[in-house]
N, CA, C and O of each residue as an XYZ file, in Angstrom:
428
protein
N      18.007     13.749    -11.085
C      16.703     13.857    -10.773
C      16.220     15.256    -11.446
O      17.041     16.166    -11.557
N      15.029     15.402    -11.846
C      14.320     16.564    -12.187
C      14.374     17.664    -11.366
O      14.878     17.536    -10.251
N      13.926     18.760    -11.741
C      13.847     19.950    -10.947
C      12.583     20.077    -10.149
O      12.427     20.898     -9.245
N      11.618     19.130    -10.585
C      10.191     19.094    -10.044
C      10.304     18.612     -8.550
O      10.970     17.652     -8.163
N       9.532     19.452     -7.782
C       9.696     19.191     -6.345
C       8.956     17.861     -5.945
O       7.796     17.657     -6.301
N       9.623     17.032     -5.247
C       9.123     15.853     -4.722
C       7.786     15.989     -3.850
O       7.506     17.020     -3.240
N       6.975     14.813     -3.858
C       5.926     14.955     -2.994
C       6.103     13.993     -1.990
O       7.130     13.315     -1.976
N       5.069     13.827     -1.003
C       5.170     12.852     -0.081
C       5.160     13.246      1.437
O       5.090     14.448      1.691
N       5.214     12.478      2.319
C       5.127     12.997      3.804
C       6.480     13.172      4.297
O       6.624     13.453      5.487
N       7.604     13.030      3.456
C       8.851     13.423      4.098
C       9.767     13.995      3.100
O      10.983     14.074      3.272
N       9.151     14.385      2.068
C       9.916     15.322      0.807
C      10.354     16.619      1.417
O      11.322     17.146      0.868
N       9.843     17.217      2.418
C      10.199     18.373      3.125
C      11.587     18.295      3.695
O      12.395     19.220      3.615
N      11.844     17.016      4.334
C      12.908     16.854      5.221
C      13.957     16.001      4.298
O      15.148     16.309      4.353
N      13.528     14.937      3.451
C      14.457     14.084      2.737
C      13.915     14.278      1.273
O      13.274     13.362      0.759
N      14.127     15.318      0.663
C      13.893     15.674     -0.716
C      14.376     14.504     -1.643
O      13.608     14.039     -2.484
N      15.642     14.036     -1.486
C      15.933     12.951     -2.524
C      15.165     11.684     -2.229
O      14.969     10.889     -3.148
N      14.741     11.455     -1.078
C      13.978     10.190     -0.710
C      12.667     10.375     -1.507
O      12.200      9.537     -2.279
N      12.127     11.601     -1.215
C      10.824     11.985     -1.862
C      10.943     11.892     -3.456
O       9.983     11.551     -4.146
N      11.978     12.163     -3.894
C      12.038     12.154     -5.439
C      12.416     10.779     -5.839
O      11.985     10.446     -6.943
N      13.122      9.900     -5.197
C      13.338      8.681     -5.471
C      11.845      7.911     -5.554
O      11.520      7.202     -6.507
N      11.113      8.140     -4.547
C       9.866      7.510     -4.273
C       8.906      7.837     -5.336
O       8.191      6.970     -5.838
N       8.873      9.251     -5.739
C       7.784      9.633     -6.886
C       8.387      8.869     -8.214
O       7.747      8.024     -8.839
N       9.598      9.257     -8.516
C      10.312      8.794     -9.945
C      10.511      7.461    -10.154
O      10.090      6.969    -11.201
N      11.136      6.718     -9.265
C      11.700      5.273     -9.188
C      10.516      4.386     -8.765
O       9.953      3.585     -9.511
N      10.236      4.602     -7.598
C       9.128      3.523     -6.910
C       7.775      3.741     -7.656
O       7.315      2.827     -8.340
N       7.138      4.924     -7.538
C       5.832      5.005     -8.123
C       5.852      5.384     -9.748
O       4.843      5.318    -10.451
N       7.033      5.749    -10.179
C       7.022      5.979    -11.565
C       7.505      4.539    -12.164
O       6.672      3.701    -12.508
N       8.955      4.305    -12.267
C       9.368      3.197    -13.112
C       9.000      1.878    -12.463
O       8.783      1.003    -13.300
N       8.872      1.500    -11.222
C       8.790      0.317    -10.563
C       6.973      0.094    -10.909
O       6.495     -0.875    -11.499
N       6.372      1.017    -10.476
C       4.813      0.680    -10.411
C       4.228      0.701    -11.970
O       3.119      0.232    -12.225
N       5.006      1.238    -12.895
C       4.429      1.208    -14.168
C       5.193      0.140    -15.274
O       5.091      0.213    -16.498
N       5.945     -0.819    -14.542
C       6.416     -1.747    -15.272
C       5.399     -2.657    -15.875
O       4.391     -2.858    -15.199
N       5.501     -3.251    -17.058
C       4.173     -3.863    -17.629
C       4.177     -5.456    -17.232
O       3.357     -6.226    -17.730
N       5.054     -5.830    -16.403
C       4.930     -7.358    -16.034
C       3.756     -7.524    -14.964
O       3.250     -8.635    -14.811
N       3.404     -6.633    -14.365
C       2.085     -6.993    -13.398
C       1.155     -5.648    -13.786
O       1.560     -4.567    -14.212
N      -0.102     -6.030    -13.523
C      -1.193     -4.897    -13.646
C      -1.087     -4.140    -12.407
O      -0.651     -4.732    -11.419
N      -1.467     -2.759    -12.304
C      -1.612     -2.033    -11.072
C      -2.170     -2.892     -9.950
O      -1.616     -3.000     -8.856
N      -3.426     -3.563    -10.329
C      -4.336     -4.216     -9.369
C      -3.572     -5.554     -8.762
O      -3.868     -6.022     -7.663
N      -2.531     -6.118     -9.639
C      -1.888     -7.316     -9.112
C      -0.590     -6.646     -8.271
O      -0.114     -7.118     -7.239
N      -0.238     -5.709     -8.806
C       0.981     -5.087     -7.922
C       0.350     -4.521     -6.708
O       1.095     -4.446     -5.731
N      -0.834     -4.119     -6.570
C      -1.266     -3.847     -5.379
C      -1.581     -4.957     -4.464
O      -1.355     -4.804     -3.264
N      -2.118     -6.142     -4.940
C      -2.034     -7.252     -4.241
C      -0.974     -7.830     -3.559
O      -1.101     -8.336     -2.444
N       0.396     -7.759     -4.376
C       1.671     -8.189     -3.849
C       2.027     -7.184     -2.844
O       2.549     -7.588     -1.805
N       1.792     -5.766     -3.029
C       2.250     -4.848     -1.945
C       1.667     -4.979     -0.734
O       2.341     -4.946      0.296
N       0.229     -5.157     -0.734
C      -0.606     -5.266      0.435
C      -0.158     -6.424      1.128
O       0.095     -6.353      2.331
N      -0.021     -7.593      0.423
C       0.397     -8.895      1.150
C       1.702     -8.697      1.549
O       1.778     -9.184      2.677
N       2.757     -8.246      1.227
C       3.912     -7.900      1.798
C       4.061     -7.097      2.984
O       4.799     -7.379      3.928
N       3.166     -5.865      2.867
C       3.052     -5.124      4.047
C       2.332     -5.623      5.310
O       2.677     -5.329      6.455
N       1.357     -6.363      4.999
C       0.563     -7.223      5.946
C       1.659     -8.082      6.627
O       1.854     -7.999      7.839
N       2.473     -9.028      5.707
C       3.159     -9.972      6.359
C       4.503     -9.412      7.221
O       5.050    -10.062      8.112
N       4.869     -8.227      6.819
C       6.017     -7.714      7.410
C       5.662     -6.688      8.511
O       6.535     -5.979      9.011
N       4.425     -6.625      8.861
C       3.941     -5.893      9.870
C       4.300     -4.422      9.733
O       4.751     -3.759     10.667
N       4.053     -3.912      8.401
C       4.293     -2.440      8.015
C       2.972     -1.669      8.279
O       2.143     -1.463      7.393
N       2.858     -1.313      9.393
C       1.521     -0.630      9.659
C       1.586      0.840      9.455
O       0.546      1.479      9.615
N       2.636      1.428      9.135
C       2.829      2.746      8.788
C       2.414      2.927      7.185
O       1.707      3.819      6.715
N       3.046      1.841      6.490
C       2.721      2.045      4.871
C       1.221      1.420      4.588
O       0.599      1.821      3.605
N       0.768      0.632      5.287
C      -0.351     -0.069      5.056
C      -1.525      0.632      4.638
O      -2.180      0.310      3.647
N      -1.826      1.718      5.493
C      -3.242      2.495      5.031
C      -3.143      3.127      3.654
O      -4.109      2.989      2.903
N      -2.159      3.754      3.271
C      -1.913      4.207      2.003
C      -2.100      3.012      0.717
O      -2.773      3.127     -0.308
N      -1.374      2.010      1.105
C      -1.449      0.989      0.014
C      -2.749      0.289     -0.053
O      -3.131     -0.167     -1.131
N      -3.602      0.147      1.246
C      -5.001     -0.424      1.106
C      -5.558      0.585      0.172
O      -6.135      0.148     -0.823
N      -5.473      1.893      0.341
C      -6.298      2.949     -0.345
C      -6.069      2.794     -1.792
O      -7.013      2.720     -2.579
N      -4.843      2.742     -2.157
C      -4.387      2.646     -3.543
C      -4.867      1.168     -4.157
O      -5.246      1.041     -5.321
N      -4.799      0.180     -3.290
C      -5.487     -1.056     -3.865
C      -6.815     -1.086     -4.261
O      -7.248     -1.731     -5.215
N      -7.514     -0.311     -3.444
C      -8.802     -0.007     -3.797
C      -9.058      0.780     -5.019
O      -9.957      0.415     -5.776
N      -8.354      1.822     -5.279
C      -8.057      2.631     -6.605
C      -7.810      1.862     -7.723
O      -8.306      2.102     -8.824
N      -6.912      0.764     -7.434
C      -6.647     -0.172     -8.505
C      -7.528     -1.311     -8.889
O      -7.109     -2.115     -9.722
N      -8.783     -1.463     -8.325
C      -9.666     -2.200     -8.497
C      -9.704     -3.650     -7.677
O     -10.342     -4.638     -8.039
N      -8.876     -3.546     -6.496
C      -9.071     -4.638     -5.547
C     -10.285     -4.342     -4.677
O     -10.626     -3.198     -4.376
N     -10.878     -5.385     -4.318
C     -12.213     -5.141     -3.775
C     -11.862     -5.272     -1.970
O     -10.891     -5.881     -1.521
N     -12.850     -4.583     -1.170
C     -12.786     -4.739     -0.011
C     -12.669     -6.311      0.514
O     -11.899     -6.598      1.430
N     -13.467     -7.268     -0.121
C     -13.721     -8.167      0.276
C     -12.313     -9.233     -0.071
O     -11.965    -10.169      0.649
N     -11.698     -8.841     -1.251
C     -10.503     -9.462     -1.680
C      -9.397     -9.028     -0.750
O      -8.491     -9.847     -0.596
N      -9.312     -7.888     -0.107
C      -8.376     -7.303      0.866
C      -8.524     -8.309      2.155
O      -7.630     -9.020      2.614
N      -9.827     -8.194      2.609
C      -9.983     -9.163      3.897
C      -9.530    -10.351      3.591
O      -8.788    -10.867      4.427
N      -9.799    -11.028      2.485
C      -9.590    -12.350      2.212
C      -8.048    -12.465      2.303
O      -7.602    -13.445      2.900
N      -7.292    -11.672      1.836
C      -5.827    -11.671      1.811
C      -5.379    -11.573      3.242
O      -4.606    -12.428      3.674
N      -5.812    -10.581      4.022
C      -5.279    -10.550      5.355
C      -5.640    -11.921      6.024
O      -4.795    -12.371      6.799
N      -6.796    -12.647      5.822
C      -7.344    -13.712      6.618
C      -6.412    -14.793      6.246
O      -6.011    -15.599      7.086
N      -6.051    -14.830      4.989
C      -5.157    -16.040      4.500
C      -3.732    -15.748      5.141
O      -3.104    -16.684      5.637
N      -3.229    -14.488      5.133
C      -1.903    -14.282      5.706
C      -1.936    -14.679      7.062
O      -0.874    -15.056      7.558
N      -2.994    -14.663      7.774
C      -2.928    -14.910      9.322
C      -2.293    -16.467      9.588
O      -1.737    -16.831     10.625
N      -2.492    -17.159      8.560
C      -1.753    -18.429      8.964
C      -0.360    -18.651      8.318
O       0.261    -19.713      8.360
N       0.066    -17.460      7.690
C       1.413    -17.706      7.454
C       2.280    -16.479      7.990
O       3.491    -16.621      8.163
N       1.731    -15.448      8.210
C       2.376    -14.295      8.917
C       2.161    -14.041     10.509
O       2.907    -13.357     11.210
N       0.919    -14.772     10.968
C       0.672    -14.785     12.222
C      -0.673    -13.848     12.465
O      -1.070    -12.934     11.743
N      -1.156    -14.257     13.484
C      -2.587    -13.768     13.950
C      -2.120    -12.210     14.408
O      -2.763    -11.409     13.730
N      -1.435    -11.699     15.107
C      -0.962    -10.514     15.487
C      -0.994     -9.479     14.218
O      -1.541     -8.378     14.285
N      -0.324     -9.990     13.035
C      -0.142     -9.190     11.892
C      -1.476     -9.104     11.300
O      -1.799     -8.024     10.806
N      -2.320    -10.108     11.274
C      -3.494    -10.043     10.643
C      -4.529     -9.221     11.367
O      -5.382     -8.595     10.738
N      -4.461     -9.217     12.730
C      -5.451     -8.368     13.516
C      -4.801     -6.802     13.393
O      -5.600     -5.868     13.447
N      -3.843     -6.610     13.284
C      -3.459     -5.391     13.028
C      -3.730     -4.694     11.619
O      -3.900     -3.483     11.486
N      -3.745     -5.603     10.619
C      -4.105     -5.197      9.251
C      -5.815     -5.037      9.170
O      -6.386     -4.260      8.404
N      -6.372     -5.793      9.970
C      -7.780     -5.769      9.860
C      -8.173     -4.460     10.520
O      -9.056     -3.787      9.989
N      -7.613     -4.064     11.590
C      -7.955     -2.628     12.293
C      -7.757     -1.678     11.310
O      -8.596     -0.827     11.015
N      -6.416     -1.826     10.675
C      -6.098     -0.680      9.795
C      -7.179     -0.598      8.454
O      -7.561      0.467      7.970
N      -7.544     -1.829      8.014
C      -8.417     -1.970      7.160
C      -9.774     -1.242      7.259
O     -10.277     -0.476      6.436
N     -10.234     -1.636      8.403
C     -11.450     -0.846      8.952
C     -11.518      0.457      8.791
O     -12.454      0.978      8.183
N     -10.458      1.186      9.357
C     -10.213      2.804      9.200
C     -10.190      3.078      7.667
O     -11.000      3.869      7.184
N      -9.361      2.497      6.972
C      -9.374      2.984      5.548
C     -10.585      2.796      4.980
O     -11.088      3.779      4.436
N     -11.254      1.644      4.972
C     -12.511      1.473      4.469
C     -13.602      2.511      4.939
O     -14.288      3.041      4.066
N     -13.781      2.796      6.105
C     -14.470      3.991      6.493
C     -14.181      5.158      6.161
O     -15.086      5.977      6.002
N     -12.822      5.508      5.975
C     -12.636      6.797      5.169
C     -13.047      6.754      3.670
O     -13.607      7.698      3.112
N     -12.779      5.782      3.168
C     -13.274      5.535      1.628
C     -14.626      5.711      1.527
O     -15.057      6.470      0.660
N     -15.447      5.074      2.349
C     -16.914      5.183      2.412
C     -17.555      6.462      2.696
O     -18.602      6.909      2.229
N     -16.683      7.016      3.610
C     -17.133      8.543      4.014
C     -16.711      9.781      2.974
O     -16.952     10.966      3.204
N     -16.054      9.291      1.823
C     -15.762     10.198      0.769
C     -16.992     10.407     -0.204
O     -16.893     11.166     -1.169
């Protein structure tokens, strides 16, 4: 790994995990040419919703918006997943999306 200090919410306590997150996940994986950042965001958000990953979902909803996914598309994704991943996962995701959208609109 490089001498560059890793960033992220846990880099201070787990610097190697922070470095892998920066270099491998958001570096190598997110920059692979097989999917556009927009499509990669759709896949990531769908996975996080379906797996009930409420800690990671706010960040990736914001990233999806930055990558060109619309609010309507994100809500449609969540609604669609309610039938596959369950109503509780969709309800949790909608509440998180509401907060993320309000933060984005407030900027």
